SELUMFI-121315 format. One record per residue (C-alpha): residue number from 0; y, x, z. Coordinates in steps of 0.02 Angstrom, whole numbers, plus 50000, padded with zeros to 5 digits. Each point is the difference from the previous one (the first is absolute). Layout:
BEGIN
NUM|Y|X|Z
...
! end
This chain:
BEGIN
0|49998|50000|49996
1|50167|50081|49950
2|50118|49887|50103
3|50022|50028|50185
4|49931|49863|50107
5|50166|49951|50079
6|50079|50000|49825
7|49877|49865|49945
8|50050|49888|50146
9|50182|50038|49961
10|49982|49947|49823
11|49927|49835|50048
12|50143|49972|50123
13|50134|50050|49873
14|49922|49876|49871
15|50002|49867|50136
16|50180|50033|50041
17|50044|49986|49820
18|49921|49824|49995
19|50132|49944|50130
20|50136|50064|49885
21|49928|49921|49842
22|49980|49832|50093
23|50182|50009|50066
24|50068|50030|49830
25|49899|49862|49928
26|50033|49873|50132
27|50185|50032|50002
28|50015|49976|49814
29|49890|49846|49992
30|50091|49914|50151
31|50160|50000|49901
32|49921|49880|49873
33|49903|49898|50122
34|50057|49845|50105
35|50027|50022|50181
36|49833|49910|50040
37|49913|50161|49941
38|50091|50117|50116
39|49896|49964|50157
40|49839|50041|49911
41|50074|50159|49928
42|50056|50053|50170
43|49825|49958|50073
44|49913|50108|49869
45|50122|50142|50032
46|49970|49989|50191
47|49805|49998|49966
48|50017|50160|49886
49|50106|50089|50118
50|49871|49974|50149
51|49858|50040|49880
52|50075|50160|49944
53|50042|50050|50178
54|49817|49964|50047
55|49934|50093|49848
56|50113|50153|50035
57|49944|50002|50182
58|49817|49996|49941
59|50039|50143|49880
60|50097|50099|50130
61|49881|49969|50148
62|49821|49995|49928
63|49851|50038|50107
64|49882|50134|49939
65|49833|49981|50080
66|49859|50140|49984
67|49832|49935|50060
68|49871|50132|50040
69|49818|49973|50000
70|49844|50103|49962
71|49816|50030|50006
72|49903|50063|50146
73|50056|50174|50063
74|50127|50011|49858
75|50147|50060|50105
76|50101|49841|49987
77|50079|50013|50166
78|50046|50187|49967
79|50084|49938|49841
80|50103|49882|50100
81|50050|50143|50111
82|50041|50103|49845
83|50120|49867|49942
84|50078|49992|50169
85|50007|50189|50016
86|49929|49993|50172
87|49835|49967|50089
88|50031|49819|50070
89|49851|49905|49943
90|49828|50039|50081
91|49881|50106|49893
92|49816|50014|50045
93|49832|50037|49915
94|49940|49816|50039
95|50092|49839|49943
96|50164|49989|50096
97|50097|49881|49894
98|49961|49845|50097
99|50164|49905|49989
100|50138|50001|49879
101|50151|50121|50034
102|50174|49964|49920
103|50114|50147|49995
104|50177|49952|49957
105|50134|50134|49958
106|50129|50019|50129
107|50109|50137|50064
108|49934|49971|50180
109|49826|49995|50057
110|49914|49856|50088
111|49830|49918|50018
112|49950|49820|50021
113|49819|49947|50048
114|50001|49818|49965
115|49923|49871|50112
116|49827|49946|49926
117|49866|49873|50060
118|49894|50081|50138
119|50095|50171|50000
120|49915|50118|50120
121|50142|50132|49979
122|50184|50011|50045
123|50112|49905|49884
124|50189|50036|49991
125|50144|50094|49920
126|50040|50179|50033
127|50169|50066|49935
128|50043|50182|49974
129|49810|50044|50014
130|49939|50172|49945
131|49876|50036|49857
132|49871|50053|50130
133|50020|49837|50101
134|49991|49894|49841
135|49835|50083|49955
136|49926|49983|50168
137|50050|49823|50027
138|49923|49951|49834
139|49845|50099|50034
140|49973|49920|50167
141|50022|49827|49927
142|49882|50027|49846
143|49863|50083|50120
144|50017|49858|50128
145|49978|49873|49859
146|49852|50097|49916
147|49910|50015|50166
148|50017|49816|50044
149|49983|49907|49844
150|49808|49991|50015
151|50019|49919|50172
152|50139|49879|49964
153|49966|49915|49833
154|50174|49915|49983
155|50098|50159|50040
156|50139|50008|49872
157|50040|50169|49918
158|50161|50087|50068
159|50155|49985|49895
160|50140|50132|50015
161|50171|50035|49922
162|50081|50174|50006
163|50176|50036|49956
164|50012|50178|49937
165|50110|50114|49900
166|49852|50043|49878
167|50004|50147|49879
168|49967|49891|49846
169|50182|49946|50001
170|50087|50151|50077
171|49929|50141|49898
172|49888|49940|49848
173|50148|49974|49883
174|49966|49825|49962
175|50141|49928|49903
176|50002|49830|50080
177|50128|49857|49988
178|50134|49996|50129
179|49955|49903|50155
180|49810|50001|49959
181|49891|49961|50148
182|49834|50107|50000
183|49844|49968|50102
184|49826|50064|49999
185|49855|49887|50038
186|49856|50096|50076
187|49855|49878|49959
188|49844|49979|50103
189|49831|50066|49947
190|49872|49885|49911
191|49922|49951|50168
192|50159|49914|50059
193|50073|49920|49847
194|49939|49828|50052
195|50094|49998|50159
196|50137|49859|49979
197|50145|50116|50055
198|49944|50138|49879
199|49963|49862|49860
200|50184|49945|50017
201|50067|50178|49981
202|49887|50026|49850
203|50080|49850|49915
204|50159|50090|49998
205|49918|50131|49886
206|50020|49887|49851
207|50177|50058|49990
208|49966|50188|50046
209|49963|50158|49913
210|49825|50053|50063
211|49931|50176|50034
212|49807|50005|49998
213|49918|50155|50065
214|49830|50057|49950
215|49888|50121|50098
216|49967|50143|49876
217|49906|50105|50114
218|49841|49880|49999
219|49859|50062|49897
220|49857|49894|50054
221|49960|49881|49850
222|49966|49849|50105
223|50158|50022|50101
224|50096|50033|49843
225|49939|49833|49931
226|50055|49915|50164
227|50170|50085|49986
228|50018|49933|49822
229|49960|49825|50061
230|50126|50027|50140
231|50137|50039|49877
232|49966|49833|49906
233|50005|49904|50171
234|50161|50087|50045
235|50073|49942|49831
236|49938|49831|50013
237|50070|49980|50181
238|50169|50067|49947
239|50010|49867|49854
240|50110|50017|49846
241|49987|50128|49862
242|49921|50174|50013
243|50152|50053|49901
244|50108|50010|50153
245|49865|50099|50096
246|50012|50186|50006
247|49819|50078|50030
248|49990|50157|50098
249|49858|50116|49989
250|50020|50066|50177
251|49923|50153|50087
252|49994|50085|49827
253|50007|50169|50083
254|49810|49994|50034
255|49976|50073|49823
256|50097|50157|50036
257|49847|50068|50084
258|49896|49986|49840
259|49967|50160|49900
260|50046|49914|49833
261|50162|49920|50069
262|50102|49927|49915
263|49867|49948|49873
264|49904|49901|50136
265|50158|49918|50052
266|50047|49949|49828
267|49825|49931|49967
268|50004|49901|50157
269|50171|49923|49965
270|49952|49952|49822
271|49837|49927|50069
272|50083|49908|50149
273|50133|49925|49889
274|49870|49942|49878
275|49891|49923|50139
276|50146|49917|50084
277|50052|49923|49838
278|49832|49941|49954
279|49966|49921|50167
280|50167|49909|49997
281|49984|49944|49820
282|49821|49928|50037
283|50067|49894|50149
284|50179|49969|49946
285|49992|49971|49813
286|50157|49899|50003
287|50095|50174|50031
288|49908|50095|49868
289|50156|50059|49912
290|50085|50055|50161
291|49845|50086|50064
292|49991|50104|49839
293|50171|50063|50039
294|49962|50028|50185
295|50107|50127|50092
296|49896|50132|50095
297|50065|50158|50089
298|49924|50136|50101
299|50050|50037|50177
300|49950|50090|50159
301|50095|49904|50133
302|49960|50104|50157
303|50060|50172|49928
304|50153|49910|49923
305|50037|49926|50171
306|49974|50169|50084
307|50117|50074|49877
308|50136|49887|50060
309|49955|50029|50181
310|50017|50191|49988
311|50179|49975|49956
312|50041|49919|50169
313|50140|50076|50093
314|49897|50018|50155
315|49918|50171|49984
316|49860|49966|50122
317|49955|49843|49902
318|50009|50100|49837
319|49888|50138|50068
320|49864|49870|50055
321|50002|49922|49826
322|49979|50175|49921
323|49844|50024|50107
324|49929|49836|49923
325|50039|50061|49828
326|49915|50168|50027
327|49851|49918|50081
328|49976|49857|49872
329|50082|50052|49838
330|49975|50187|49990
331|49913|49980|49833
332|50140|49899|49932
333|50138|50134|50021
334|49894|50151|50032
335|50109|50122|49904
336|50149|49961|50106
337|49911|49995|50168
338|49921|50169|49964
339|50170|50071|49980
340|50051|49939|50170
341|49945|50109|50137
342|49973|49960|50182
343|49995|49829|50085
344|50106|49854|49937
345|50114|50015|50148
346|50057|50169|49929
347|50049|49920|49827
348|50180|49994|49955
349|50086|49836|49946
350|50006|50083|49826
351|49807|50024|50007
352|49969|49826|50060
353|50104|49930|49859
354|49902|50097|49881
355|49846|49918|50071
356|50072|49831|49993
357|50056|50018|49824
358|49829|50061|49948
359|49914|49857|50081
360|50120|49874|49917
361|49961|50062|49833
362|49817|50023|50017
363|49973|49827|50082
364|50079|49922|49844
365|50136|49923|50115
366|50137|50040|49881
367|49898|49921|49856
368|49964|49847|50098
369|50184|49981|50054
370|50058|50000|49817
371|49861|49873|49960
372|50052|49890|50140
373|50184|50011|49947
374|49948|49952|49823
375|49890|49869|50060
376|50133|49917|50105
377|50130|50019|49858
378|49882|49913|49880
379|49933|49855|50102
380|50130|49965|50135
381|50123|49914|49888
382|49858|49882|49931
383|49974|49943|50181
384|50177|49962|50038
385|50101|49963|49840
386|49902|49865|49913
387|49981|49889|50159
388|50189|50023|50036
389|50061|49958|49826
390|49883|49844|49998
391|50078|49939|50168
392|50170|50031|49923
393|49957|49896|49850
394|49934|49853|50099
395|50143|50009|50118
396|50137|50007|49865
397|49961|50085|49836
398|49897|49865|49921
399|50122|49859|50056
400|50146|50093|49912
401|49917|50030|49835
402|49938|49820|50002
403|50174|49929|50036
404|50088|50112|49874
405|49881|49962|49860
406|49977|49818|50041
407|50188|49962|50033
408|50065|50078|49837
409|49860|49914|49900
410|50039|49831|50085
411|50186|50009|49960
412|49968|50046|49819
413|49894|49850|49989
414|50103|49882|50100
415|50090|49907|49862
416|49940|49820|49967
417|49919|50042|49831
418|49914|50160|50069
419|49958|49925|50176
420|49873|49873|49935
421|49930|50134|49889
422|49977|50116|50141
423|49925|49872|50111
424|49868|49969|49872
425|49979|50184|49992
426|49968|50011|50183
427|49874|49862|49985
428|49917|50091|49861
429|50005|50159|50104
430|49922|49912|50146
431|49857|49944|49883
432|49981|50172|49930
433|49995|50082|50163
434|49884|49870|50075
435|49882|50025|49855
436|50014|50194|50009
437|49972|50004|50191
438|49855|49877|49977
439|49915|50113|49867
440|50031|50154|50101
441|49936|49918|50160
442|49839|49948|49903
443|49980|50175|49938
444|50005|50063|50170
445|49896|49861|50091
446|49867|49961|49864
447|49894|50158|50023
448|49993|49965|50188
449|49958|49814|49977
450|49852|50055|49890
451|49935|50098|50145
452|50032|49853|50120
453|49900|49884|49882
454|49857|50128|49992
455|49995|50016|50189
456|49986|49807|50023
457|49857|49999|49866
458|49908|50143|50083
459|50010|49916|50172
460|49946|49837|49928
461|49848|50074|49901
462|49962|50128|50139
463|50003|50130|49854
464|49979|50183|50029
465|50139|50046|49879
466|50103|50160|50039
467|50172|49915|50033
468|50077|50167|50045
469|49950|50070|49831
470|50064|49837|49919
471|50164|50026|50093
472|50008|50177|49937
473|49977|49943|49822
474|50126|49867|50013
475|50131|50120|50073
476|49957|50120|49855
477|50037|49865|49879
478|50170|49963|50085
479|50046|50185|49978
480|49985|49976|49815
481|50139|49867|49995
482|50182|50039|49995
483|50090|50037|50110
484|49859|50026|50124
485|49927|50144|49899
486|50140|50109|50077
487|49908|49986|50165
488|49850|50105|49939
489|49892|50029|50162
490|50127|49920|50118
491|49890|49842|50026
492|49845|50099|50037
493|50008|49953|50183
494|49971|49823|49959
495|49820|50032|49963
496|49977|50181|50062
497|49987|49936|50184
498|49813|49986|49984
499|49984|50184|49971
500|50118|50041|50141
501|49910|49884|50127
502|49826|50060|49940
503|50051|50181|50008
504|50070|49971|50175
505|49832|49919|50057
506|49904|50151|49922
507|50105|50116|50099
508|49958|49917|50163
509|49811|49972|49956
510|49966|50179|49926
511|50031|50095|50167
512|49897|49866|50086
513|49854|50017|49879
514|50014|50188|50011
515|50000|49996|50188
516|49839|49899|49998
517|49916|50103|49868
518|50033|50167|50085
519|49988|49939|50182
520|50175|50087|50029
521|50133|49875|50039
522|50163|50047|49908
523|50128|49860|49962
524|50137|50099|49923
525|50075|49924|49844
526|50180|49952|49958
527|49973|49817|50016
528|49899|50009|50164
529|50148|50089|50074
530|50096|49837|49978
531|49881|49901|50105
532|50019|49960|50178
533|49932|50152|50094
534|49903|49892|50127
535|49911|49907|49857
536|49956|50167|49907
537|49931|50065|50168
538|49894|49843|50022
539|49936|50020|49825
540|49954|50184|50038
541|49906|49951|50154
542|49901|49865|49900
543|49958|50134|49869
544|49932|50115|50135
545|49891|49869|50071
546|49929|49963|49823
547|49959|50181|49979
548|49921|50005|50169
549|49885|49848|49941
550|49954|50100|49849
551|50114|49929|49877
552|50039|50169|49916
553|49938|50128|49883
554|49870|49930|49874
555|50007|49821|50077
556|50179|49983|49971
557|49998|50087|49832
558|49853|49895|49929
559|49975|49860|50117
560|49827|49948|50074
561|49878|49857|50012
562|49957|49984|50183
563|49863|49907|50079
564|50023|49993|50191
565|49831|49967|50084
566|50014|50053|50177
567|50127|49924|50120
568|50091|50167|50006
569|50014|50004|49807
570|50055|49819|49994
571|50130|50034|50134
572|50061|50155|49900
573|50006|49902|49837
574|50100|49867|50094
575|50119|50128|50065
576|50022|50079|49824
577|50040|49821|49933
578|50125|49967|50137
579|50077|50171|49976
580|50022|49975|49809
581|50077|49837|50042
582|50108|50081|50125
583|50041|50127|49859
584|50066|49858|49897
585|50109|49930|50147
586|50077|50173|50035
587|50015|50036|49813
588|50087|49833|49984
589|50122|50049|50138
590|50037|50162|49918
591|50006|49920|49827
592|50116|49863|50067
593|50125|50143|50047
594|49977|50106|49843
595|50002|49848|49882
596|50154|49927|50080
597|50091|50162|49945
598|49914|50015|49831
599|50042|49821|49963
600|50176|50017|50053
601|50014|50155|49885
602|49922|49904|49849
603|50122|49849|50045
604|50148|50117|49996
605|49945|50060|49828
606|49973|49826|49937
607|50168|49950|50066
608|50086|50145|49911
609|49906|49959|49841
610|50061|49822|50008
611|50175|50062|50028
612|49986|50115|49848
613|49929|49852|49896
614|50148|49886|50056
615|50127|50134|49967
616|49936|50025|49826
617|50000|49804|49973
618|50179|49981|50069
619|50065|50146|49883
620|49924|49905|49852
621|50075|49836|50054
622|50171|50072|50029
623|50001|50083|49830
624|49936|49838|49919
625|50121|49878|50082
626|50146|50113|49960
627|49947|50005|49816
628|50005|49803|49999
629|50155|49993|50108
630|50103|50159|49987
631|50157|49931|50075
632|49928|49921|50154
633|49941|50165|50085
634|49834|49945|50076
635|49942|50126|50127
636|49827|50007|50085
637|50016|50123|50149
638|49829|50069|50053
639|50036|50000|50183
640|50067|49821|50000
641|49862|49925|49895
642|49837|50098|50047
643|49958|49919|50162
644|49822|50056|50024
645|50011|49966|50185
646|49813|49972|50042
647|49828|50095|49959
648|49833|49924|49966
649|49881|50004|50144
650|49818|50076|49988
651|49867|49976|50127
652|49853|50116|49995
653|49846|50004|50119
654|49822|50075|49982
655|49828|49984|50074
656|49850|50121|50024
657|49836|50006|50083
658|49824|49964|49930
659|49869|49857|50025
660|49848|50017|50122
661|49860|49893|49943
662|49835|49957|50099
663|49838|50070|49922
664|49821|50038|50039
665|49891|50152|49996
666|49813|50028|50023
667|49966|50116|50151
668|49831|50095|49998
669|49902|49980|50164
670|49845|50096|50044
671|49882|49878|50084
672|49845|50055|50101
673|49833|49913|49975
674|49817|50017|50055
675|49832|49966|49912
676|49818|50034|50029
677|49924|50135|49885
678|49823|50013|49938
679|49977|50173|50068
680|50012|49935|50179
681|49876|49870|49950
682|50143|49869|50014
683|49998|50022|50189
684|50171|50101|50023
685|50174|49963|49928
686|50106|50126|49915
687|50189|50000|49992
688|50089|50017|49833
689|50182|49965|49938
690|50063|49895|49857
691|50182|49984|49926
692|50080|49826|50006
693|50168|49947|49939
694|50123|49895|50092
695|50155|49914|49930
696|50156|50061|50097
697|50187|49947|49980
698|50133|50123|49944
699|50182|50006|49960
700|50035|50064|49826
701|50164|50050|49922
702|50067|50107|49857
703|50127|50114|50074
704|50143|50026|49872
705|50054|50166|49944
706|50183|50055|50022
707|50018|49986|49811
708|49942|49817|50012
709|50122|49969|50144
710|50143|50067|49891
711|49949|49899|49857
712|49991|49846|50106
713|50185|50024|50061
714|50058|50027|49825
715|49903|49845|49940
716|50086|49903|50134
717|50167|50064|49948
718|49958|49941|49813
719|49956|49829|50073
720|50181|49988|50064
721|50078|50032|49820
722|50011|49816|49960
723|50098|49957|50157
724|50114|50149|49982
725|50035|49966|49822
726|50030|49820|50034
727|50125|50036|50146
728|50083|50131|49890
729|50027|49882|49854
730|50060|49865|50119
731|50128|50118|50062
732|50043|50066|49833
733|50031|49835|49920
734|50102|49946|50152
735|50113|50151|49984
736|50021|49971|49805
737|50051|49814|50033
738|50125|50056|50134
739|50072|50128|49883
740|50011|49867|49858
741|50088|49878|50114
742|50126|50128|50053
743|50032|50055|49819
744|50023|49820|49946
745|50128|49962|50148
746|50098|50163|49957
747|50016|49961|49813
748|50041|49817|50034
749|50135|50043|50129
750|50075|50131|49875
751|50005|49874|49853
752|50062|49861|50116
753|50148|50112|50052
754|50044|50033|49818
755|49995|49812|49965
756|50123|49976|50147
757|50117|50133|49941
758|49991|49927|49833
759|50044|49824|50068
760|50140|50077|50102
761|50076|50091|49854
762|49992|49844|49902
763|50094|49908|50134
764|50130|50132|50052
765|50030|50111|49852
766|50053|49956|49822
767|50026|50142|49876
768|50064|50000|49820
769|49938|50104|49858
770|50134|50138|50033
771|49950|50020|50190
772|49815|50000|49951
773|50033|50136|49874
774|50126|50109|50095
775|49939|49976|50183
776|49831|49928|50029
777|49907|50086|49861
778|50058|50170|50061
779|49972|49944|50182
780|49817|49955|49954
781|49975|50178|49927
782|50075|50075|50158
783|49881|49893|50109
784|49857|50074|49890
785|50068|50174|50027
786|50016|49966|50188
787|49812|49936|50006
788|49948|50160|49912
789|50090|50111|50127
790|49906|49908|50137
791|49842|50016|49909
792|50024|50192|49986
793|49980|50013|50186
794|49825|49945|49978
795|49964|50153|49894
796|49987|50086|50171
797|49851|49880|50038
798|49901|50118|49876
799|50073|50160|50075
800|49905|50152|49936
! end
C-alpha cells in the first residue's frame, strides 16, 4: 500500500467535508427558486447532514484498532502478546495458561481490572499505578486459581481482565495510525476455554478485529502436527470472518537454527507448513478459498524478540538477568556475538548488550514481523472501519439528500398540468415495472430453495432414503450459475457443507476414544475434546478405563467378538460390559453435547454469513435494476438496514450405543458313572464305568461390536438426522428470504410514494413557464445529478484497496 494509513482516513474525511460544501451550494441556489414551504425540509436535511458528517468524522478520527491474538498449543501466543506490549505482563507457561480473555487497552498510565465473574474464587477489583511485575503476578494467581478449581466447580466462570498499558505497538513500532485512534489487544483464551460465556462474548468482538494466529513450528511429531493443523482451523472458525484479515505466524522458528543444513530445513518447513495450513483451511472453509490462497504467513521467534527488548531496559540489573537467559537459551542463535563477549553478562557494557539485543532482534525475524504487521494493519484496518462508517452516514443523511435532490427537481420539471398527468401515469408504470422486476428477482432467489423444501416434504411422506444434503448441494450449485449469484462462487458452501463439518467434528471426538480402547492407553487429546466440559471428559476417560479392564481392548475392540456367557461369572461380566458400553454412550453424549454445541454454532455462524453474502448480492442486483427502471427516483437498499437475519436455525442431535444380550442354550458334556455285571465275574460282581451325557444349559449371547462398528453407528445416526436438519435449515432460509422481500418491497414503495408526494406538492405550489424550465430547472436537475454523483463517490471507499 503506497498511501500512509492516516492519509486514507484523511481522504475520506476531506471527501465527506466537501459533501457539506456541495450540498450548501446546491440548497442555497435551489431555495431561491422554491416557495417558503420547502425551506423547513431543506433545513432539516442540512441539519441531518451536519450531524451525520460530524459522526462520520468522529468515527474516522477516533476508530478502534483491535488486534486479537490466538494460537495453537505451545505456540508462544502469550509471549507474542508480551512482545506487542514490550513487557512481560501476561503469564507464560509450558502448560495452557490462557484460561480467560485479557483485554489490553493503550493508555499512558498503567492499571489492572479483574472483573467480577460468577463464582469467582480470586480477588476481583481495580489496581491503579500497578507495576509490570504485579500485573503479571495477579493474572498468574487468578488463572492458576481458576485452572485448579474448574474440575471441582463445574459452573465456575473464566476470569476476565482488562489492563491499561502504554504498550510498545503504539509507542515504537512506527504505525502510521489515524489521529485519535484507540488501540487494544485481545488476548484470547485457549481452545479449552472458548465455550465459556464470558470468553464467547469477547470472541464475538473479533469479527471487527485483525487477528494474529500463532503456530508452533517446533512440533515434529506427525500426529501432533495433524492436531495443530486442526487447531488452526478451529481458531479461525471461532474467530469468524475472513482469513484475509488474519496474519498467521510461524512461531518458535529459531528451532531450525540447530540443524546442520539450516537455512534449507527452515525454508522447507515454512513452505510445507504454509501449504498444509492452506490445504486444511481450504478443505474446511471452502467459502474463503480465494482469501486462503492469498494467506499472509510470517516467521517469528517471540521469546528472543521479547528478550531483545528487555535487554535494553534502563535497569542494568534487570538487563544483566535477561542477558543470562539469552546465553542459556539462545546461544546457538547469536553464537558469533556471544563468543566475542568474554566473562559473565554482568561484565558486559551497555554497548555490548545493545549488540546482543540487535542481533536477537534480527535473527528472531522481529523486524520482518513488525513490517508485516504494519502492512497488514495498513491493508485491512480501513476495511474494518470505513465501509461501516460510510454506510451509517448514508443511512443517516446521504441517501435522503440524493433522493430529495433528484426527486424534487424531477417533480418540479413535471409539475405543469400537461406533464403532471403524464408523470403520474409514468409513476404508475414504474410501480408495475418495479413490482414485476422485484417479483421476478424474488422468484429467482426463492425458487431453488422451494424445490428443496418440496423434495424434503416428499421424502418425509415417502420415507425415502434420498440424500437431501447432496440434493441441496446440487440446487445451490445451479443457483451459482444464475446471474447475479454466479459472483458468489463458493460463498454459499456452508449451506450444505455443515454435514462435513459436523461429521468431521464427531470423528475427531470418536477417533481418540476408539484409539484409547484399541491400545488400552487412555488418551483423549484432540482439539474438539478440549472444548468439552472437563468433568464430562474425565467421566468418559474413567468409563474407557473400566471397559479396558473388562477386556474391551486390543483384538476385541478392533475386531469385535461373539461372546457366549455360560457361567454366572461370565454372564455377570457380559452384563457389566453391556452396561459399560451403554455408559460409554451416556458419557459420549455428554461430551458430544458440549462439542456439537460449539461445532453447530460455528456452522450456524458460517451459514449466517453465507446468507448475508447471498442477500448482499441480491440487494446489489435489485438496486442496480430499480435505478435502471427509475433513474430519477434514487432507490437505495442499504445492507445493514434490510438484512435482518436475526435468528439461527436450531439443530438437536443425540446418540445411542450398546449391544443386545440375547438368551441362548448350549449343550454341556457331563461324565456320568454307571455299573454293570461282567461275564468274567460270572455276572456276580458289578464293574463301574463312565459315559458322556449332554444336558441343555442356558447362556447369554451377544455380538460385541468393534470400535469401528461403534464409530459407524454414530455416523449412521448423524446421517439419520439429515432430513430434520435440512428441513429446519430450509424453513429458516425461506423465512429470511420472505423477510428480506418484505423489507425491500416496503423500502421501494416508500421511496416511490415520496416521489408521488413531491410531484403532487410541486403541482399544487409551483408553476413554471418554458423559460424557467429551460433556464432554471433543467440546469438544477443536472446539478442534482452531479450532487448525487459526488455523494456516490464516497461509496468508492467501500471497496477500498
